[in-house]
NUDO-933129 format. One record per residue (C-alpha): residue in three letters; x, y, z. Coordinates in steps of 0.02 Angstrom, whole numbers, plus 32768, in hexadecimal, padded with zeros to 4 digits. Example, Ala and Ser with C-alpha at 12.3 -4.5 7.8 and 13.67 -1.06 7.14 Angstrom:
# residues 2
ALA82677F1F8186/SER82AC7FCB8165/
This chain:
# residues 449
UNKEC04AB1B4E34/UNKEBABAAAC4EB1/UNKEBD7AA124E4A/UNKEC8EAA494E41/UNKEC8EAA614EFE/UNKEC4BA9B24F1A/UNKECCEA96E4EA4/UNKED58A9D04EFC/UNKED22A98F4FA7/UNKED1DA8DB4F68/UNKEDCBA8EB4F1C/UNKEE12A9414FB6/UNKEDCDA8BC502A/UNKEE06A8284FC1/UNKEEB4A86D4F9C/UNKEED6A8925052/UNKEE7EA7F95095/UNKEF01A7805055/UNKEF8EA7DC50AE/UNKEF2EA7E75152/UNKEEF3A7345143/UNKEFA1A6F3511F/UNKEFE7A75251B2/UNKEF6BA7015227/UNKEF4CA65751D6/UNKF001A62851F3/UNKEFF3A62252B1/UNKEF86A58852BE/UNKEFF2A5295240/UNKF098A546529A/UNKF095A4A65304/UNKF075A43E5267/UNKF105A494520D/UNKF17BA46D529C/UNKF144A3B7529B/UNKF168A3AF51E1/UNKF204A41C51D0/UNKF24BA4285282/UNKF293A4C752CA/UNKF22AA4E15367/UNKF1F7A58E53A6/UNKF281A5E35343/UNKF23AA5A4529D/UNKF18BA5D852D5/UNKF1C5A68852FD/UNKF226A6995259/UNKF198A65851EC/UNKF12CA6E45234/UNKF1AFA76D523D/UNKF202A7525193/UNKF159A77F5149/UNKF141A81451BC/UNKF1F0A85C51A1/UNKF1DEA86D50E5/UNKF125A89850F0/UNKF146A922516F/UNKF1E3A96A511E/UNKF1ACA9635068/UNKF0FBA99D508A/UNKF146AA4B509A/UNKF198AA494FEF/UNKF0FBA9F44FAB/UNKF099AA8F4FD9/UNKF10FAAF74F6F/UNKF103AA774EE1/UNKF046AA834EE7/UNKF04EAB414EDA/UNKF0D5AB404E53/UNKF099AAB74DDC/UNKEFDEAAAF4DFF/UNKEF7AAA514E81/UNKEF2CA9D84E05/UNKEFD3A9A54DB9/UNKF029A98A4E61/UNKEF95A9274EA3/UNKEF9CA8B54E0B/UNKF057A8994E23/UNKF03EA8744EDA/UNKEFB3A7F74EB9/UNKF019A7974E39/UNKF0B5A7984EA7/UNKF055A7614F42/UNKF00CA6CF4EE2/UNKF0B6A6954EA5/UNKF10BA6A34F4F/UNKF078A64C4FA4/UNKF095A5B54F33/UNKF14FA5BC4F5F/UNKF121A5B45018/UNKF0ADA5214FF6/UNKF139A4BF4FA1/UNKF1C6A4EA501C/UNKF22AA44B5042/UNKF286A48E50DC/UNKF26EA50C5167/UNKF2F3A57E511D/UNKF29EA5825073/UNKF1F7A5A450C7/UNKF240A6385127/UNKF28BA6815087/UNKF1E7A666502A/UNKF187A6BB50B6/UNKF1FAA75250A8/UNKF1D7A75C4FED/UNKF11DA748500D/UNKF121A7DA5086/UNKF17BA8455004/UNKF0F2A8284F84/UNKF069A8395006/UNKF0ADA8E65030/UNKF06CA9224F87/UNKEFB7A8F94FB2/UNKEF7FA9505052/UNKEFB4AA065030/UNKEF68AA044F82/UNKEEC7A9B84FC4/UNKEEABAA3F5046/UNKEEE2AAC64FCC/UNKEE5AAA8A4F54/UNKEDD6AAA14FDB/UNKEE15AB515001/UNKEE14AB7C4F47/UNKED60AB464F28/UNKED0CAB6F4FCF/UNKED00AC0E5037/UNKECAFAC4E50D7/UNKEC44ABD85141/UNKEC3DAB5D50AE/UNKECFAAB4F50B5/UNKECF6AB26516F/UNKEC6FAAA45151/UNKECD2AA5750C1/UNKED6EAA4F512E/UNKED02A9FC51B3/UNKECCBA9775138/UNKED7FA95F50FF/UNKEDBEA94B51B0/UNKED2EA8D851DC/UNKED57A85E5151/UNKEE15A86A515B/UNKEE14A86E5219/UNKED9FA7DB5218/UNKEE19A78051A7/UNKEEA2A7A45226/UNKEE3DA74952AB/UNKEDECA6C65239/UNKEE96A69051F9/UNKEEAFA60F5284/UNKEE09A5BB5259/UNKEE2DA5B3519F/UNKEEDEA57751C2/UNKEEA2A4F6523E/UNKEE27A4AB51C3/UNKEEACA49E513D/UNKEF32A45851B2/UNKEEBEA3D251F7/UNKEE7BA39E514C/UNKEEF7A3B750BD/UNKEF95A3F45116/UNKEFEBA4985142/UNKF02FA4B75093/UNKEF7FA4DC5055/UNKEF73A57850C2/UNKEFE4A5C7503E/UNKEFA3A5714FA1/UNKEEEFA5A84FC6/UNKEF22A65F4FAB/UNKEF18A6474EEF/UNKEE58A64A4EF1/UNKEE37A6F74F40/UNKEECBA73F4EE0/UNKEE83A7064E39/UNKEDD8A7504E64/UNKEE27A7F64E95/UNKEE88A7FF4DF1/UNKEDE6A7E74D90/UNKED8FA8734DF1/UNKEE26A8E54DE0/UNKEE1CA8DA4D22/UNKED74A9334D2B/UNKEDB1A9C54D95/UNKEDD8AA734D53/UNKEE88AAB04D7D/UNKEE7AAB374E04/UNKEEE7ABD44DF7/UNKEF91ABCF4E4B/UNKEFFFAC564E97/UNKF07BACAD4E25/UNKF138AC9F4E3C/UNKF135AC024EA9/UNKF1DFABAE4EB6/UNKF225AB0C4F00/UNKF29AAB104F97/UNKF305AA764F74/UNKF38AAA9C4FF7/UNKF303AAB6507A/UNKF2B8AA0C5052/UNKF360A9B45066/UNKF385AA0C510A/UNKF2D7A9E3514C/UNKF2EBA9295127/UNKF397A9215179/UNKF360A98F5209/UNKF2CDA91E5230/UNKF31AA8775205/UNKF3B7A88C526F/UNKF365A8AC5318/UNKF2DDA82A52F7/UNKF362A7A752D0/UNKF3B9A7D15374/UNKF318A7C653D9/UNKF2EBA71B5393/UNKF397A6CA5390/UNKF3D5A70A5439/UNKF366A68B5492/UNKF3C8A5FE543D/UNKF47AA6445439/UNKF47AA6D154BB/UNKF48BA78E54AE/UNKF549A78A54A0/UNKF550A715540B/UNKF5A9A7685377/UNKF513A7535303/UNKF4A1A7AB537E/UNKF51CA838539E/UNKF53DA85252E4/UNKF482A85352BA/UNKF465A8D8533F/UNKF501A937530D/UNKF4C7A9405258/UNKF40BA94A5270/UNKF3FEA9D752F0/UNKF46FAA515290/UNKF414AA2251EF/UNKF36DAA51523C/UNKF3B4AAF75279/UNKF3FAAB1551CB/UNKF34EAAEE5184/UNKF301AB7951EC/UNKF38AABF151B6/UNKF371ABC05100/UNKF2B6ABDE510B/UNKF2D4AC8A5152/UNKF354ACBD50CE/UNKF317AC70502B/UNKF2A7ACD44FB7/UNKF235AC3E4F9A/UNKF229ABDA503D/UNKF1C7AB395046/UNKF196AB6B50F9/UNKF17FAC2950F6/UNKF1A2AC5E51A9/UNKF13DACFB5189/UNKF09FAC925195/UNKF0C2AC7C524E/UNKF0A1AD355269/UNKEFE8AD0A525F/UNKEFB4ACE55312/UNKEF3CAC5752EE/UNKEFB9AC075278/UNKF048ABF852F4/UNKEFD9ABD3538A/UNKEF77AB535324/UNKF016AAFC52EE/UNKF057AAFB53A0/UNKEFB5AAAA53D8/UNKEFC2AA315345/UNKF06DA9FA5383/UNKF029A9C8542D/UNKEF85A97E53F0/UNKEFC6A916535E/UNKF060A8DD53BE/UNKEFE7A89B5441/UNKEF76A84753C1/UNKF005A7EE5369/UNKF050A7B0540B/UNKEFAAA7795455/UNKEF6AA71E53BA/UNKF012A6C8539C/UNKF01BA681544C/UNKEF62A655545F/UNKEF61A5E653C5/UNKF002A58F53FA/UNKEFC6A57954AE/UNKEF20A52C547D/UNKEF78A4A75416/UNKF01AA4875474/UNKEFD6A4955527/UNKEF19A4895516/UNKEF23A3F5549E/UNKEEADA443541E/UNKEEB0A40E5369/UNKEEDDA49752EE/UNKEE27A4AD52B7/UNKEDE7A4B9536A/UNKEE6DA5385395/UNKEE34A5A05301/UNKED7DA5955336/UNKEDACA5DD53DF/UNKEDBFA68A5393/UNKED24A6875324/UNKECBBA6F3539A/UNKED34A782537C/UNKED26A76A52C0/UNKEC69A77352C5/UNKEC6BA811532D/UNKECE5A86252B3/UNKEC7BA836521C/UNKEBD6A86C526A/UNKEC09A90D52C1/UNKECA5A9595272/UNKEC45A9BE51F0/UNKEBCFA9F9527A/UNKEC5EAA3D52E2/UNKECB1AA825246/UNKEC13AAE5521F/UNKEC02AB2152D3/UNKECB6AB5952D1/UNKEC96ABBB5232/UNKEC07AC195287/UNKEC43AC29533A/UNKED00AC275325/UNKED7BAB9A534A/UNKEDBFABCD53F4/UNKED44AB765469/UNKED48AAD55403/UNKEE06AAD153FC/UNKEE11AAEF54B7/UNKED8BAA7454F1/UNKEDA6A9E95472/UNKEE5AA9B8549C/UNKEE38A9C15557/UNKEDA3A94D5542/UNKEE0DA8D654DA/UNKEE91A8DB5563/UNKEE10A8A855E4/UNKEDEBA8125576/UNKEE9FA7D95582/UNKEEA0A7F5563E/UNKEE0BA77F564A/UNKEE76A6FA55F6/UNKEEE6A6F95691/UNKEE64A67D56D2/UNKEEA7A5FB5658/UNKEEF5A56456AD/UNKEF09A4A85698/UNKEEA3A4485672/UNKEE65A4CC55F7/UNKEDAAA4EF55F5/UNKED92A560555F/UNKECDCA58D5583/UNKECFAA5D15632/UNKEDB2A603562F/UNKEDCBA64D5581/UNKED27A6725526/UNKECF4A7075594/UNKED9BA75A5570/UNKED8FA73554B6/UNKECE3A78854AD/UNKED18A824550C/UNKEDB8A83054A5/UNKED56A81D5403/UNKECDEA8A95430/UNKED6EA91C5461/UNKEDCBA8F753C0/UNKED2FA9195358/UNKED17A9C253AD/UNKEDCDA9EF538A/UNKEE04A9BF52DC/UNKED98AA265264/UNKEDA3AAC952C8/UNKEE60AAB452D8/UNKEE76AAA0521C/UNKEE00AB3051F7/UNKEE57ABA35275/UNKEF05AB83522F/UNKEED8AB915177/UNKEE5CAC1D5191/UNKEEE5AC8C51D7/UNKEF47AC995134/UNKEF21ACD95085/UNKEECAAC60500D/UNKEF5BAC664F92/UNKEFCBAC1E501C/UNKEF55AB8B5037/UNKEFCAAB094FEE/UNKF060AB335059/UNKEFF6AB5B50F3/UNKEFA0AAB250F2/UNKF047AA5F50CE/UNKF096AAAF5168/UNKF007AA7F51DA/UNKF003A9CB519D/UNKF0C1A9C051A5/UNKF0BDA9FE5259/UNKF03FA9765286/UNKF0A7A8ED5233/UNKF14BA9285280/UNKF0F8A92E532B/UNKF0BDA87C530F/UNKF164A83752D6/UNKF1BEA884536D/UNKF13AA84053E4/UNKF14BA790539B/UNKF209A79D539F/UNKF1F9A7C0545A/UNKF18AA7285478/UNKF219A6BB54B7/UNKF24BA73D5539/UNKF198A74E5579/UNKF165A6965575/UNKF207A64E55B9/UNKF25AA5A9558C/UNKF1B5A5535563/UNKF0FFA5815549/UNKF09EA55355E6/UNKF011A5A1564B/UNKF086A61B56A3/UNKF0D1A65255FD/UNKF023A66455B4/UNKEFEFA6D45645/UNKF088A743562B/UNKF058A75A5575/UNKEFA2A780559E/UNKEFD7A803561E/UNKF054A85255A6/UNKEFD1A856551C/UNKEF50A8A7558F/UNKEFCCA92D55C7/UNKEFF8A9585512/UNKEF40A96654E0/UNKEF13A9D45574/UNKEFACAA3F554E/UNKEF6AAA54549C/UNKEEC3AA8F54E4/UNKEF17AB0C5557/UNKEF81AB5154C9/UNKEEE4AB695461/UNKEE82ABBA54EE/UNKEF0CAC38550F/UNKEF44AC5B545D/UNKEEB9AC4153DB/UNKEE51ACD853AA/UNKEDA8ACCC5356/UNKEDA1AD2D52B1/UNKED2FADC652B1/UNKEC7EADA0527C/UNKEC47ADE651D5/UNKEBBAAE6451DD/
């Protein structure tokens, strides 16, 4: 069993790592893409958000697919699809084709994360489960932060297209490991909510389109009004559909569990902040600070190292002591890190103006991530693991795509020091809000005798 557990953890980490890495690696390559394909900030926002829209919306139905057809089968399909769409992104001749390819890549990536976490919950239990989740979050969270460094190295050496082509290597390794895994049991009578998936995509895509395009054409432009007029009712219809259907892809009944709904509310604030902060920091370092892509990526390496070294430690502590104190203190500490970055000015001195904030933020993020995942997934039954992890990951992606869609409103007409400060302050407020929500709402599970 121990060998199967090690195999499961390796598969779960590798399968999820590519989706997290691709979500983060993109940021440092955006200036190079604009130089090659044109499109300015609008293209940069859409290259990120096209991925997040399909990833966030279809991750919900992917959880149901994982439960209905088997976690091993859906993981294999996701790995093959992600490889194919990654190559399509690498070969995209225009910005429009790249945006479409990114949407398809997000759709296939949606099959990977829920099944990965569900595998961990199927093969681990008790404190070992919390420790395994800590290891998973350490590696995948580290990938989220290490992405800019990997992307920077590729952009500065072989070009931005290789940030997509390189995905083939970890995907091939994961497929080989997956072939050795026993198929875990799956819930009976699982069904697919196709209508819910369509409504979710339209309900997310419409408002996000309006938020991004309004900066260019204005709020009263017909395309913006139509996207809002279609998207908002579609999202409301999605919630109604999930309440009425016999086989919802987002069972609203899960939100009756206190730690589940509070944890997802905290996730919204925390991951919205992370996406916004990371997106703007990597752009600012290159476009204002004059950093090369590789140097901009190196700027966030301290956070990566902290995540890799300490996430399993805090995951284990959370399993023994309960997640509440970690979920309350961690985001507030991370928020203080972003407040320290208000010292950034021009000329930029990274060592004195930014590094202290990066270190404090990294420690706060490390304290937060594993306990948050364990609290949310530990509040539901193990047979609901696929859909529960899908909901939590979808919430984090949707929060990120909305935050990035709002970047233009927060930054202003161009990214300068004042715009950077507004983003850092907004990010800090969201993180501290996530800590307050956790402190007030999360409950530690009763200790076993």
